[in-house]
N, C-alpha and C positions, 0 to 999 in steps of 0.2 A: 300587170306583170310583176312577179316577185323580184326582190333585189337580186337573188341568186340567178334567175333567168336573165335579167338585164346585164349583170356582170359577165355572164358567160357569153351572151350575144356580143358584147363589146370587145371580147377577146378574139372573136372569129375573124377570118379574112373578110375583106369588104365584099367580094362576090357572094360569099356564103351568107353574110349579113343581109344583103339585098334580097336573096332568094327567100330567106326566112321571114323578113319583113313583108315581102309580097304575100307569103302564105298567111301571115297574121292579118293582113288587110282582108284577104278572102274569108278568114274565119269570122270577121266582123259581120259579114252578110250571111254566111252560112256556117254556123258553128259545128255542124255535123255533116261535113262534106263526104262524097264518095271517097273511099280509101281511108277514112278515119277508122281507128280501132279502139275499142274499149279495152283497158288494161285489166288483165286477170289478177285478182288479189288486191286491186287498188280501186275500190268502189268510187264511181263518179269521175275517174280520171280517164281521159281520152288521149289518143296520140295521132299525129299526122307525120308522115315522112316528108323530108325535104332533102333530097339527095341522100347522103350518108348521115345526115343529122335528123334528130327527132325533136318534135315540139310536144311536150306533155302539158296538157291543159285541162281545165275544169270549166264546165258551163254552169253559170249560176242563173238559171232561167228566171227566178223570182226577181232578180235585179237587172236582167238583160246584160250580163257581164260574161266575158270569156277571160278567165284568169289563167295566164301562162305560168305554170309552176316551174318548169325547167326546160332547158334547151341543151342538147349535147350530141356528141357523136354516138352513133348507134351502139358502140361497144361500151360506152361509159354512162349513158343517160339513165339507166335503170338502177344504178348502184346507190 
């Protein structure tokens, strides 16, 4: 997880944090779940919805890593 994503996650309300952390645990076992969307104009970046929040991440298959790039409200996350 990038520092930016970790900082944003820490600022969210506890219930939202728990839902996002649960989604991240699921990404460990299935990094391309149903409902995942590839972002247009951002090669290699994927997105999952967690309520009104979005988790933008990248799958590094060669290293078996899911790198969380950013977390944010749906209105702000793509800026």
